C-alpha positions in Angstrom: 42.4 -67.9 -9.7 41.2 -69.7 -12.4 44.6 -70.9 -13.1 43.8 -74.1 -11.1 40.9 -75.7 -12.1 41.4 -77.7 -15.8 38.1 -79.8 -16.9 39.2 -82.5 -19.2 43.2 -82.0 -18.9 44.3 -83.5 -21.8 42.0 -81.9 -24.2 43.3 -78.4 -22.6 47.1 -79.7 -23.3 46.1 -80.7 -27.1 44.3 -77.0 -27.5 47.5 -75.6 -25.9 49.9 -77.3 -28.2 47.6 -76.8 -31.3 47.6 -73.1 -30.2 50.9 -72.7 -29.6 51.7 -74.1 -33.3 49.6 -71.2 -34.6 51.1 -68.4 -32.4 54.7 -69.9 -33.2 54.1 -69.5 -36.8 52.9 -66.0 -36.4 55.8 -65.1 -34.4 57.9 -66.5 -37.0 56.4 -64.1 -39.7 56.2 -61.1 -37.2 59.6 -61.4 -35.8 58.2 -62.4 -32.5 58.8 -59.4 -30.8 56.4 -58.1 -28.0 54.1 -55.1 -28.6 54.8 -55.2 -32.3 51.7 -53.0 -32.8 52.2 -50.1 -30.5 49.2 -47.9 -30.3 48.6 -44.2 -31.9 49.0 -41.5 -29.5 46.4 -41.9 -27.1 44.8 -39.1 -24.6 45.1 -40.1 -21.1 41.4 -41.2 -20.4 41.1 -42.6 -24.0 38.6 -41.9 -26.4 34.9 -42.3 -25.9 33.1 -41.5 -28.7 30.4 -44.3 -29.4 32.5 -47.2 -30.8 31.8 -50.6 -30.7 34.6 -53.0 -28.7 35.0 -56.6 -28.6 36.3 -58.5 -25.8 36.8 -61.9 -25.1 37.2 -63.5 -22.0 37.4 -67.2 -20.4 34.2 -68.8 -18.8 35.4 -68.9 -15.2 35.3 -65.2 -15.2 32.1 -64.6 -17.0 30.3 -63.2 -13.9 32.7 -60.6 -12.9 33.4 -59.7 -16.9 29.6 -59.3 -17.3 29.4 -57.1 -14.4 32.0 -54.9 -15.6 31.2 -55.0 -19.2 27.5 -53.6 -18.4 28.6 -50.9 -15.6 31.0 -49.8 -18.5 28.2 -50.3 -21.4 26.0 -47.9 -18.7 28.1 -45.2 -18.2 29.8 -44.8 -21.6 29.2 -44.2 -24.9 31.7 -46.9 -26.5 29.8 -50.2 -26.0 31.6 -53.2 -25.3 30.7 -56.9 -26.8 31.6 -59.8 -24.6 32.3 -62.9 -25.5 32.7 -65.6 -23.1 34.8 -68.7 -24.3 34.7 -72.2 -22.8 37.7 -72.5 -20.5 39.2 -75.6 -22.5 38.8 -74.0 -25.8 40.1 -70.5 -24.9 43.9 -71.0 -25.7 43.1 -72.6 -29.3 40.5 -70.0 -30.2 43.2 -67.2 -29.3 45.6 -69.1 -31.3 43.6 -69.1 -34.4 42.9 -65.5 -34.3 46.1 -64.4 -33.6 47.1 -66.5 -36.8 44.4 -65.0 -39.1 45.0 -61.5 -37.5 41.3 -61.9 -36.3 41.9 -61.2 -32.3 39.2 -58.7 -30.6 40.0 -55.6 -29.6 40.4 -56.2 -25.4 41.2 -60.0 -24.5 41.9 -61.7 -20.9 44.4 -64.1 -20.5 45.3 -66.2 -17.6 48.0 -64.4 -16.0 50.2 -68.0 -16.6 49.7 -67.5 -20.2 50.1 -63.8 -20.3 54.0 -64.0 -20.7 54.1 -66.3 -23.4 51.3 -64.4 -25.3 53.2 -61.2 -24.6 56.4 -62.9 -26.1 54.5 -63.7 -29.4 53.5 -60.0 -29.9 50.0 -60.7 -29.3 49.1 -57.6 -27.2 49.9 -54.1 -28.0 52.5 -52.2 -25.8 50.6 -49.6 -23.7 53.3 -48.4 -21.3 53.2 -45.1 -22.2 49.4 -45.0 -20.9 50.1 -47.3 -18.2 53.2 -45.0 -16.6 50.7 -42.1 -17.0 48.3 -43.5 -14.4 48.9 -41.7 -10.8 48.3 -44.6 -9.3 50.3 -47.4 -11.0 52.7 -48.5 -8.3 49.2 -49.3 -6.6 48.3 -51.8 -9.1 49.1 -55.0 -8.5 52.6 -55.7 -9.5 52.4 -59.5 -10.0 50.1 -58.9 -12.8 52.0 -55.8 -14.4 55.3 -57.9 -14.1 53.8 -60.9 -16.1 52.7 -58.3 -18.7 56.1 -56.6 -19.0 58.6 -57.6 -21.5 62.0 -55.6 -22.3 60.7 -52.7 -20.1 57.4 -52.5 -22.0 54.1 -52.8 -20.3 51.3 -55.0 -22.2 48.5 -55.8 -19.7 46.6 -54.5 -16.9 44.9 -57.0 -14.1 41.2 -58.1 -15.3 39.9 -59.9 -12.4 42.4 -60.9 -9.6 42.3 -64.3 -7.9 44.1 -65.3 -4.6 44.8 -68.1 -3.1 43.7 -68.0 0.9 43.3 -70.0 3.8 39.4 -70.7 4.7 38.5 -72.9 7.5 34.8 -73.9 9.0 34.5 -72.3 12.3 31.6 -74.5 13.2 34.0 -77.5 13.0 36.6 -75.3 14.5 34.8 -75.2 17.9 33.9 -78.4 17.6 37.3 -79.5 18.1 38.2 -77.3 20.4 40.0 -74.8 18.2 39.5 -71.0 18.3 37.4 -70.3 15.7 38.7 -66.7 15.2 42.0 -67.4 14.8 43.9 -68.6 11.8 46.7 -71.4 12.0 49.9 -69.3 12.3 52.2 -71.6 10.4 52.4 -75.1 8.6 52.8 -77.2 11.9 49.6 -75.6 13.5 47.8 -76.1 9.7 48.6 -79.9 10.1 47.4 -80.1 13.8 44.3 -78.4 13.1 43.4 -80.8 10.0 44.2 -83.7 12.5 42.2 -82.6 15.6 39.1 -82.1 12.5 39.5 -85.5 11.8 39.8 -86.7 15.6 35.9 -86.0 15.5 35.5 -88.8 13.4 32.5 -87.2 12.1 31.1 -89.4 8.9 32.2 -87.7 5.4 33.9 -84.8 7.3 37.7 -84.9 6.8 40.3 -82.5 8.1 41.5 -80.8 4.7 41.5 -81.5 1.0 43.3 -80.4 -1.9 43.6 -81.5 -5.9 46.3 -84.3 -5.8 45.8 -84.6 -9.8 45.6 -81.1 -10.3 49.0 -79.1 -11.0 47.3 -75.6 -10.9 45.3 -76.3 -7.9 48.8 -77.5 -6.1 50.8 -74.6 -7.1 48.1 -71.9 -6.5 47.7 -73.3 -3.3 51.4 -74.6 -2.1 53.9 -71.9 -3.6 52.5 -69.4 -1.6 53.6 -71.2 2.0 56.9 -71.2 0.1 56.9 -67.4 -0.3 55.5 -66.9 2.9 59.2 -68.3 4.2 61.0 -65.8 2.3 61.9 -68.3 -0.2 61.3 -68.4 -4.1 59.9 -70.9 -6.6 61.6 -70.1 -9.6 65.0 -68.8 -10.8 65.0 -64.9 -11.5 64.5 -65.6 -15.4 62.0 -68.6 -14.9 64.4 -71.2 -16.3 65.1 -73.0 -13.1 62.7 -74.7 -10.4 63.7 -74.5 -6.9 61.0 -76.5 -5.7 63.7 -78.8 -3.8 64.4 -76.3 -0.9 63.7 -76.9 2.7 60.3 -75.3 2.8 59.2 -77.0 -0.4 60.2 -80.4 1.4 58.6 -79.7 4.1 55.2 -79.0 2.4 55.4 -82.1 0.7 56.4 -84.2 4.2 53.4 -82.5 5.9 50.9 -83.2 3.3 52.3 -87.0 3.2 51.8 -87.2 6.8 48.1 -85.7 6.5 47.2 -88.2 3.8 48.9 -91.1 5.5 47.5 -90.3 9.0 43.2 -90.2 6.6 43.3 -86.5 7.6 42.9 -85.6 3.7 39.6 -86.0 1.6 40.0 -89.4 -0.1 39.1 -88.0 -3.3 41.7 -85.8 -3.1 44.0 -88.3 -4.7 42.2 -88.4 -8.0 41.0 -84.8 -8.0 42.0 -82.9 -11.5 40.1 -79.6 -10.5 36.7 -79.4 -11.4 35.4 -80.2 -8.0 38.5 -79.6 -5.8 36.8 -76.9 -3.4 33.2 -79.0 -3.3 34.1 -80.5 0.0 34.9 -77.4 1.8 31.7 -75.2 0.3 29.6 -78.5 1.6 30.9 -78.0 4.9 32.5 -81.5 4.9 36.3 -80.2 5.2 37.6 -78.3 8.2 40.2 -76.3 6.7 41.7 -75.9 3.1 43.7 -73.5 0.9 40.9 -72.1 -1.3 40.0 -69.4 -4.1 39.2 -65.7 -2.4 36.6 -65.8 -5.4 34.3 -68.1 -3.5 34.1 -66.1 -0.7 30.7 -65.1 -1.5 29.5 -68.4 -2.7 30.5 -70.2 1.0 27.1 -70.9 2.3 28.6 -70.9 6.4 31.0 -68.9 8.7 34.2 -69.4 7.5 37.7 -67.7 8.5 39.9 -66.3 6.3 43.8 -65.6 6.5 46.9 -65.6 3.9 48.7 -68.8 3.5 51.4 -69.2 6.0 54.7 -70.8 5.9 57.0 -73.6 8.0 58.0 -70.0 10.1 54.5 -68.2 9.8 54.1 -65.5 7.6 51.4 -65.0 4.8 51.4 -65.0 1.3 49.2 -65.4 -1.6 49.2 -66.5 -5.3 47.8 -64.1 -7.3 46.1 -65.8 -10.1 43.3 -64.4 -12.1 43.4 -62.7 -16.0 45.1 -60.0 -17.2 43.5 -57.9 -19.8 45.2 -55.9 -22.9 44.5 -54.5 -26.3 45.0 -57.1 -28.7 47.8 -56.5 -31.6 44.6 -56.5 -34.2 42.5 -54.0 -32.8 42.3 -50.7 -34.8 40.3 -49.0 -31.8 43.6 -48.6 -29.1 42.3 -45.3 -28.2 38.7 -46.5 -27.1 39.9 -49.7 -26.1 42.3 -47.7 -23.9 39.1 -45.7 -22.5 37.7 -49.4 -21.2 41.3 -50.3 -19.6 41.6 -46.9 -18.0 37.8 -47.0 -16.7 38.8 -50.9 -15.1 41.6 -49.1 -13.3 39.1 -46.5 -11.8 37.6 -46.8 -8.3 34.4 -46.9 -10.3 35.0 -50.4 -11.4 37.4 -51.7 -8.7 34.8 -50.7 -5.6 32.0 -50.2 -7.4 31.9 -53.4 -9.4 34.1 -55.6 -8.1 34.5 -55.1 -4.3 30.8 -54.5 -4.3 30.6 -58.2 -5.4 33.0 -59.2 -3.1 35.9 -59.6 -5.7 39.2 -58.8 -4.9 40.4 -55.2 -6.2 43.1 -54.6 -8.0 44.8 -51.4 -6.4 46.4 -51.4 -3.0 44.8 -47.9 -2.3 41.2 -49.0 -2.4 41.8 -52.2 -0.5 39.8 -50.9 2.3 36.9 -49.8 0.9 32.8 -49.2 1.7 32.0 -52.9 0.9 35.5 -54.5 2.3 34.9 -52.8 5.7 31.5 -54.2 6.1 33.5 -57.4 5.9 36.7 -57.8 7.5 37.6 -60.9 5.6 37.6 -58.9 2.3 40.0 -56.3 3.9 42.0 -59.6 5.1 42.0 -60.5 1.5 42.7 -57.5 -0.4 46.0 -56.7 2.3 47.3 -60.3 1.6 47.3 -59.4 -2.2 49.9 -57.1 -2.0 52.1 -59.8 -0.2 51.7 -62.1 -3.0 53.2 -63.4 -6.1 52.7 -64.4 -9.7 55.6 -66.7 -10.9 56.8 -65.8 -14.3 58.2 -68.5 -17.1 57.3 -69.1 -20.8 57.2 -72.9 -20.6 54.7 -72.7 -17.3 52.0 -74.6 -18.4 53.8 -77.5 -19.6 56.0 -77.5 -16.7 53.5 -77.3 -14.1 49.5 -77.4 -15.4 49.6 -79.7 -18.1 48.7 -83.5 -17.5 51.4 -85.3 -16.2 53.6 -82.5 -15.7 57.0 -83.0 -14.2 55.5 -80.8 -11.0 52.5 -83.0 -10.6 54.5 -86.3 -10.9 57.1 -84.5 -8.2 53.8 -83.9 -5.8 52.4 -87.4 -6.2 55.7 -89.2 -5.5 56.2 -87.0 -2.7 52.7 -87.2 -0.9 51.5 -90.6 -2.2 54.8 -92.3 -2.9 57.7 -92.6 -0.6 58.9 -89.2 -1.2 62.6 -89.7 -2.1 62.6 -88.5 -5.7 61.7 -84.8 -5.0 65.2 -83.5 -6.1 65.2 -85.7 -9.6 61.9 -84.8 -10.0 62.6 -80.8 -9.6 65.5 -81.5 -11.9 62.6 -82.6 -14.5 60.7 -78.9 -14.2 63.7 -77.3 -14.5 64.2 -79.2 -18.1 61.2 -78.5 -19.1 61.8 -74.6 -18.4 64.5 -74.7 -20.2 63.1 -76.0 -23.4 
């Protein structure tokens, strides 16, 4: 999802605060209402008249963004000029541009930032256009919800990233586990990790995660809560529900795995940049892992949704949403790009072909995914996932030293007695 890896976390927080100040000033001047610059009447497919459009995206999505832009430019009169911004600089760049009315025609945003930026009026209201799509109910609902405020819709999915359970089939076989069967629940996950650890192979560990990376942890642990039918946040995003029974079982399971030596030791200090490296290098038996890395996994890996303590399957629907900026004067042309982005040509012909997740449930099974059953699994689990929405999500969960990170580290690396108090601290941030 790109919600998880945060290089130079302190720098990112500083950038966020600076951008927040800029956007806050902008909101004060503009009234802060979502969709403050509604588009003019736009044809159903937009306008393709040879206009030049500008588009910004974060560096983690560079590969997918370039493929999409290239395909659009090759098939349309309009031409999109893509700017790829380093991940750590993106929030500050958007904030500065918003304050000076210099946003591009289109820009993508990490889905956890979308609710805040919608509330600050950085995206145009495109409800009429989205509602006019025949397949609207097939578009990933997590991304649509994140961009909806007061019933008005502002973003569509740009690139989805899902958290999935991956396992190394060769290590499973060596450990006497069924390489074609995913652990059915949290208990079986832990048992598999310990079985692989028991192989006592030098440099090989049962599992791994990022225990100093709030984004990594929410991306991979929230789905286990959802799989049990529980929630992580209250309805309005101002209450943390991360001290429930399933959540506590997740923390205790990981504490047991850590204490037993079945977790890659570097997980303790992992802040995000290399949290998946151990698995990719074949040194980790199974772990919760980004679906976008499927094409980069150099060995036979099994893939399944993330199960809870009672089974089930879910996923964190991360990645980026995309919308038309408040500053664009080319809304009909920008909608032409967004309309095409949702088409089968883009979803299947570009994203599925590249082994990426499609944003439409009705395209989950397609020519490319049918050639690899794992892709069908990923696409189907996308419909069972969720995207939590909270205006102060970054400060509560992703920031260095966030109360969520404190909760996990106390629960897994500490004595585990402060979960309730730490959960209250998350709520306090969410309610600011």
